[in-house]
Structure formats: C-alpha cells, structure tokens
C-alpha positions in Angstrom: 100.1 48.7 110.2 102.1 51.4 112.0 100.6 54.9 112.2 103.3 57.6 112.6 102.8 61.3 113.5 105.6 63.0 111.5 105.0 66.2 113.4 105.9 64.7 116.7 108.7 62.8 115.1 110.3 66.1 114.0 109.6 67.7 117.4 111.4 64.9 119.3 114.3 64.3 116.9 117.9 64.8 118.2 120.0 67.4 116.3 122.0 65.6 113.6 123.7 66.2 110.2 120.3 66.5 108.5 119.3 69.4 110.7 122.7 71.0 110.2 122.4 70.9 106.4 118.9 72.4 106.5 120.2 75.2 108.7 123.2 75.8 106.4 121.2 76.0 103.2 118.4 78.2 104.7 121.0 80.5 106.3 122.9 80.8 103.0 119.7 81.7 101.2 119.1 84.4 103.8 122.6 85.7 103.3 121.9 86.1 99.5 118.5 87.7 100.4 120.1 90.1 102.8 122.8 91.1 100.2 120.1 91.8 97.6 118.1 93.9 100.0 121.1 96.0 101.3 122.9 96.5 98.0 120.6 99.3 96.8 121.4 101.4 99.9 125.1 100.8 99.5 125.1 102.0 95.9 122.5 104.7 96.2 124.9 107.8 96.3 126.6 106.6 93.1 123.2 105.8 91.4 121.9 109.3 92.3 124.9 110.9 90.7 125.0 108.7 87.6 121.2 108.9 86.9 120.9 112.5 88.0 118.0 112.0 90.5 117.3 113.9 93.7 116.7 112.3 97.1 113.0 112.1 96.8 113.2 110.3 93.5 115.9 108.0 94.8 113.8 107.1 97.8 111.0 106.0 95.5 113.4 103.9 93.5 114.5 102.1 96.6 111.0 101.7 97.9 110.0 99.8 94.7 111.7 96.8 96.2 109.7 97.1 99.4 106.4 97.1 97.4 107.7 93.9 95.7 108.6 92.4 99.0 105.0 93.0 100.4 103.4 91.3 97.4 106.0 88.5 97.2 105.6 87.6 100.9 101.9 87.2 100.6 101.7 85.5 97.2 104.8 83.3 97.2 104.3 82.5 100.9 100.8 81.3 100.2 101.5 79.5 96.9 104.3 77.4 98.6 101.6 75.4 100.5 100.2 74.5 97.1 103.2 73.9 94.8 105.7 72.7 97.4 108.2 74.7 99.4 111.3 73.7 97.5 109.8 74.9 94.2 108.7 78.2 95.8 112.1 78.8 97.3 113.7 78.1 93.9 111.4 80.6 92.2 112.2 83.2 94.8 116.0 82.8 94.4 115.7 83.1 90.7 113.6 86.2 91.0 115.8 88.1 93.4 119.1 87.0 91.8 118.2 87.6 88.1 116.4 90.9 88.6 118.9 92.3 91.1 121.6 91.6 88.5 119.3 93.1 85.8 119.2 96.3 87.7 122.9 96.7 87.1 122.2 96.9 83.4 119.7 99.7 83.7 120.4 103.3 82.8 117.2 105.2 83.9 115.2 105.4 87.1 112.0 103.8 85.7 113.7 100.6 84.5 115.7 100.4 87.7 112.5 100.6 89.7 110.9 97.9 87.7 113.8 95.5 88.1 113.9 96.3 91.9 110.2 95.6 92.2 110.6 92.2 90.5 113.6 91.4 92.7 111.6 92.4 95.7 109.0 89.7 94.9 111.7 87.1 95.5 113.3 88.9 98.5 110.0 89.1 100.3 108.7 85.7 99.1 111.7 83.6 100.2 111.4 84.8 103.8 108.2 83.0 104.9 109.4 79.8 103.1 112.7 79.5 104.7 111.2 80.3 108.2 108.6 77.6 107.6 111.3 75.2 106.4 113.5 75.8 109.4 110.6 75.6 111.8 109.3 72.3 110.4 112.6 70.5 110.5 114.1 71.8 113.8 113.9 69.8 117.0 111.4 71.5 119.3 113.8 72.2 122.2 116.1 74.3 120.0 113.6 75.5 117.3 113.7 79.2 118.1 117.5 79.2 118.4 117.8 77.6 115.0 115.4 80.0 113.3 117.1 83.1 114.8 120.6 81.7 113.9 119.4 81.3 110.3 117.9 84.8 110.2 121.2 86.3 111.4 122.3 85.7 107.8 120.5 88.9 106.9 123.1 90.9 108.9 125.9 88.9 107.2 124.4 89.6 103.8 124.2 93.3 104.6 127.8 93.4 105.8 128.9 91.5 102.7 127.2 94.1 100.5 129.0 96.9 102.4 132.4 95.2 102.1 132.1 94.2 98.4 130.5 97.5 97.6 133.4 99.6 98.8 135.8 97.7 96.6 133.7 97.0 93.5 132.0 100.4 93.2 135.3 102.3 93.3 136.9 100.1 90.6 134.0 98.9 88.5 131.1 101.2 89.2 127.8 100.8 91.0 126.6 98.3 88.4 129.1 95.7 89.5 127.6 95.1 93.0 124.2 94.4 91.4 125.6 92.1 88.7 127.4 90.1 91.4 124.0 89.3 92.9 123.2 87.0 90.0 125.7 84.3 91.1 123.2 82.4 93.4 121.3 81.3 90.3 123.9 78.6 89.6 123.2 77.1 93.1 119.5 76.6 92.6 119.8 73.0 91.4 122.0 72.1 94.4 119.7 73.8 96.8 116.6 72.1 95.4 118.4 68.7 95.6 119.7 69.4 99.2 116.6 70.8 100.9 113.8 68.4 102.0 110.3 68.9 100.8 107.6 69.9 103.4 106.2 66.7 105.0 102.5 67.8 104.8 103.0 68.5 101.1 104.5 65.0 100.6 101.6 63.4 102.4 99.1 65.4 100.4 100.8 64.6 97.1 101.1 60.9 97.9 104.9 60.9 97.6 105.4 58.4 100.4 108.8 56.9 99.3 110.3 60.4 99.4 108.7 61.0 102.8 110.2 57.8 104.1 113.7 58.9 103.0 113.1 62.3 104.7 111.9 60.8 107.9 114.9 58.4 108.0 117.3 61.4 107.8 115.2 63.4 110.3 115.2 60.6 112.9 117.9 58.0 112.2 116.3 55.7 114.8 113.3 55.2 112.5 113.4 52.1 110.4 111.0 52.2 107.3 108.4 49.5 107.0 106.2 48.9 103.9 103.0 49.2 105.9 103.8 52.5 107.6 101.1 55.1 107.4 102.2 58.6 107.9 99.7 61.0 109.5 99.3 64.5 110.8 97.1 66.0 113.4 93.9 67.4 111.8 95.1 71.0 112.1 98.3 70.2 110.2 96.6 68.7 107.1 96.9 70.8 104.0 94.0 71.7 101.7 93.5 74.1 98.8 92.3 77.0 100.9 95.2 77.7 103.4 94.3 81.4 104.1 91.0 80.5 105.8 93.0 78.4 108.4 94.6 81.6 109.7 91.2 82.6 111.1 89.9 79.2 112.2 90.0 77.4 115.5 90.1 80.6 117.5 93.2 82.0 115.6 91.4 85.1 114.1 92.2 87.7 116.7 95.7 86.4 117.1 96.3 86.6 113.4 95.3 90.2 113.4 97.5 90.9 116.4 100.5 89.4 114.6 99.8 91.6 111.6 99.7 94.7 113.8 102.9 93.7 115.6 104.7 93.0 112.3 103.5 96.4 110.9 104.8 98.3 114.0 108.1 96.4 114.3 109.0 96.8 110.6 108.1 100.4 110.8 110.7 100.8 113.6 113.3 98.7 111.7 113.0 100.8 108.5 112.7 104.1 110.3 116.0 103.5 112.0 117.7 102.0 109.0 116.7 104.9 106.8 117.1 107.9 109.2 119.4 107.0 112.0 122.5 108.3 110.3 120.8 111.5 109.3 119.3 112.1 112.7 122.7 111.5 114.4 124.4 113.9 111.9 121.7 116.5 112.8 122.5 115.9 116.4 126.1 117.1 115.8 127.9 113.9 115.1 130.3 113.7 112.1 129.2 111.7 109.1 131.7 109.0 109.9 130.4 108.7 113.4 126.8 108.7 112.1 127.6 105.7 109.8 129.2 103.9 112.8 125.9 104.1 114.6 124.4 102.2 111.7 127.0 99.4 112.0 126.3 99.3 115.8 122.6 99.0 115.1 123.1 96.0 112.9 125.6 94.4 115.3 123.1 94.8 118.0 120.5 93.1 115.7 122.7 89.9 115.6 123.1 89.9 119.4 119.4 90.4 119.9 118.4 87.7 117.5 120.7 85.0 118.9 120.1 86.0 122.6 116.3 86.2 121.9 116.3 82.8 120.4 118.2 81.4 123.3 115.8 83.0 125.8 112.7 81.9 123.9 113.9 78.2 124.0 114.1 78.5 127.8 111.2 80.8 128.6 107.8 81.5 126.9 108.5 83.2 123.5 105.5 85.4 123.8 106.8 87.0 127.0 110.3 87.3 125.6 108.8 89.3 122.7 106.9 91.5 125.2 110.1 92.2 127.2 112.0 93.0 124.0 109.4 95.5 122.8 109.4 97.2 126.1 113.2 97.5 125.9 112.8 98.9 122.3 110.5 101.6 123.5 112.9 102.7 126.3 116.1 102.5 124.3 114.8 104.3 121.2 113.1 107.1 123.2 116.4 107.7 125.1 118.3 108.2 121.8 117.0 111.8 121.6 118.5 112.8 124.9 122.0 114.0 125.6 124.0 111.1 127.0 127.8 110.1 127.0 128.9 108.6 123.7 129.5 105.2 125.3 125.9 105.1 126.6 124.7 106.3 123.2 126.4 103.4 121.4 124.9 101.0 123.9 121.4 102.5 123.4 121.8 102.2 119.6 122.9 98.6 119.9 120.0 97.9 122.2 117.7 99.5 119.7 119.0 97.2 117.0 118.7 94.2 119.2 115.1 95.0 120.1 113.8 96.0 116.7 115.6 94.0 114.0 116.4 91.2 116.5 112.8 91.2 117.7 111.5 91.1 114.2 113.5 87.9 113.6 112.1 86.5 116.9 108.6 87.4 115.8 109.0 85.4 112.6 110.0 82.4 114.8 106.9 82.9 116.9 104.5 83.0 113.9 106.2 80.0 112.5 105.4 78.1 115.7 101.9 79.5 116.1 100.4 78.1 112.9 99.9 74.4 111.9 102.6 73.0 109.7 100.5 72.8 106.6 99.7 76.6 106.6 102.9 77.8 108.2 104.2 79.5 105.0 100.9 81.1 104.5 100.7 82.5 108.0 104.3 83.9 107.9 103.7 85.2 104.4 100.6 87.2 105.3 102.1 88.6 108.5 105.2 89.6 106.6 103.3 91.0 103.7 101.0 93.2 105.9 104.0 94.2 108.0 105.8 95.4 104.8 103.3 98.3 104.6 104.9 99.5 107.8 108.3 99.3 106.2 107.1 101.3 103.2 105.5 104.0 105.3 108.3 104.4 107.8 110.9 106.3 105.6 108.1 108.6 104.3 106.6 109.4 107.8 109.9 109.9 109.6 111.2 111.9 106.6 108.2 114.2 106.8 108.9 114.7 110.5 112.6 115.4 109.9 111.5 117.9 107.3 109.4 119.7 109.9 112.6 120.3 111.9 111.0 119.0 115.2 113.2 118.5 118.2 115.4 115.4 118.1 113.5 113.8 121.0 110.2 114.0 119.2 111.6 112.3 116.1 112.9 109.3 118.2 109.7 109.3 120.2 107.7 108.8 117.0 109.9 105.8 116.3 109.5 104.4 119.8 105.7 104.6 120.1 105.1 101.7 117.7 107.0 99.4 120.1 104.3 100.0 122.7 101.6 99.2 120.2 103.4 96.0 119.2 103.8 95.1 122.8 100.0 95.3 123.4 99.4 93.3 120.2 101.6 90.4 121.2 100.1 90.5 124.7 96.7 89.9 123.1 97.8 86.9 121.1 96.0 83.8 122.4 98.8 81.3 122.7 96.4 78.6 123.8 95.2 78.5 120.2 98.7 78.0 118.7 99.9 74.8 117.1 102.7 74.5 119.7 100.2 74.7 122.6 98.1 72.0 120.9 101.2 69.9 120.6 101.7 70.0 124.3 98.1 69.0 125.0 98.3 65.9 122.9 101.9 64.8 123.4 101.0 62.3 126.2 99.1 60.1 123.7 101.6 60.3 120.8 104.4 57.8 120.4 108.0 58.9 119.8 110.4 57.5 117.2 111.3 54.7 119.6 107.7 53.4 119.7 106.0 54.1 116.5 104.0 50.9 116.4 100.9 52.1 118.2 98.2 54.4 116.7 98.5 57.9 118.2 95.1 58.5 119.8 95.6 62.3 119.5 95.2 61.9 115.7 91.5 61.1 116.2 89.7 64.4 116.3 
C-alpha cells in the first residue's frame, strides 16, 4: 500500500495546464465579482437623480452591499469547508449575479438596498473560496504570485464596469449595467465542471476516484494504483468544527492580528476609494483631474499586487507586508502636502499599490497561514471582520471631511491605520503557520517521484 501526502504533492508539482485552468477560472470569477462591486459606484449619480435621494441616503444604499459582504465572507467562507468549495462558489456566483441584476429592476431605495445586500453575500462569500482554491492548487514556489495575479481581476472588473457603464448608462439607463451582471449565471455549470474540488473535502467525503483524477492532473508524473491511500498531515484534516482550528496549535493571537490588519487595511482601501476624488477636488483640482487620481489609484493597485506577489515568492511574505504597510503610511500622509503634480500622481499610485495591493497580498498570506482543511474558514473570518473597517471608513472620513479639517489631517487619519496594521502583522507568529509546518516536515515526506514509502511526518 502506498501512502501519499496530497499536500506535499500539490506543493512540489510543476506548473502545467491544470494550474493554468484553475487560475483562469478563479480570475474570471474575481472579474465578475469586481464588476458587481464597482457597478453601484459607477451608476450612483444616475440612481440618485432617478430615485430622488440625497448623498447620505445614497451612501447607505451603497453600504448595504458591504454589510452583505461581511456576512457572506464569514458564513459562505465557513460553510465551504462543510459542503465543498465548488458548491459554495456556485452559490456565491448565483447570489451576486442574480441579485445585482435584480437591482436593475428596482425603483425605490429600500428594494435596491435589499437586492444589493443579497448580492453582497455572494460578492463577499466568493472571495475566501477562490483564494483557498488558488492557494491549494498552486505550486508552492509561485503560490503568492498566482494568488495575486488572480486577485488583479478585481481591478479588471472595476475597469470593465467603468467602460461599459459609460456607454450603457447613456443609451439604456443605469438599470442596464446591473442587468448585464446577470450573465455569469449561465457559466455556473461550466465553472463547476472545470474547477477541482478541495482535496481534504474529497478525502473526508470518501470520493477517492475523483481525488485520483484530480491528483493525476495536478501532478502528471503520478500513476494511480488501486491500493493508494491518500493522507493529509493532522493539521490539514477537516472536521465539523473548523472555526475552533483558527485558535488551536498556537494560532489564536495570530488570528486576532490578522483580523486587526484586515480591518485597518480595508478601512484605508474604502476611505481612499470613497473620498479621494472629493479630497482632491477640495484641494483645488478639477473634477476631471480628481477622477484621474482614482484611476491612478487602481492602476497602482495592480502593480502593487503583482510586484508584491513576486517579492513574496522570493522573500518572506510577512516582511513584504510590513514593508508595504510602512510605504502606505508614508505615501498617504504625504498626499496632504503641496507637491508637484507628477509627484502627486506617483504618491497616489503608491497609495493604491500599498493599500489595495497590500490587501490582496494579505489574503495570500492568510491562505498560506492556515491548514488546507480550514483555509476557507480562516480567510472568510479575516475578510468578514475586516469588512467592518470597510463599512466604517466612508462614514468616519465623511465626518472628518464635514468638519472641514485641514487636508493634511484628513489624509493622516487614513494613514494611521497602516501603522496599526504593520504592528499587527509583525505580531503574527509565523512559526505556527501551515507553511512553516510544511518546511519542518518536508525532509521526511516523499515527492511525486517516490510515493511508495509512508511519510513519517504524517504520524503525529
């Protein structure tokens, strides 16, 4: 009988067509997710005019999706470790596609808010699942790069919403950009068929033949045998109480630190996304120039995510995050000072790279920190807690803007959370992470080329 550690098999696999397909589908899902999240902001001026609501009411309408995202990230991230990741992803796509489209058929603020809340459940819930999916099936040496490349789809989705919005809203009204978001529903059967199921879930469910097919695609050098026994390290084995694993084996303090870091980082992301254009306009820039700053912010996010992933695959991801948060504190605090326009664009791009880009990198770190069987749960709870920062940011910064404080103080209020996030990540105990445990046992675990011997590291 051959005993095979599927975790190490995935770590050591060489990039092939299977990995490329997982990356393609996960990135495409994130593009859809990014579109659905951005579309409300694109259409907001038209919605306000059509429904006759003021800015305060409009802000609450948009925030309803953020409340849904917080609940969806926790609930649908956790439930995926029980019902299977493919099923959870399909539920999320159906939620954000159907209810974003449904928002296009509403005619009053209350019904619009309800549909956006329900869409938010899917928008927030799909995130931890695709991160866990990409992390599980990526070769270890390029894992962070693949996760951050996948997450760049958010910026693509936001740009797609802006491009389509300009044409569709002018000719067919604001409803059209919401209705268009329903199209991904038709792809759900193909996505479910194309994506592999989580390996710990297959082992737990006894679906060994499906697991053999998945492993054969993951590592083409593997030849199935009838007596193969697939196993996981003890920390990667799933059970019916995944939440408690976030605080076991010395991970409790680190889990809380991740929650703090996510809260602070998402606070910065949504503070800048919501108020950058307004703050720049108040600083004397034209409305067109102020909107250009928002584009630069998102362009910087893509650069930050990709470069951060590249750095994290070559250096320690924890220290890359600390460095990025330090850059965020400096670049954001400098935005409130008079500098040449070229320098200002550079600082805005740097702010995007080290807030939105850093948030993407933080998802990658959390995905690597927790064992495979509770990865969706860990990411879901960090994302869900962090969403409370996203909800508070527009309100807090809006209050400060209303107080007519000096521009420097507004940007300083956005920069301070970067320092708190830096301290939180510094306090994460990486020695308790799943990736650190992998390194400690790798010497005794066979690769795909030598799967005949029992891996001694599986004996705990």
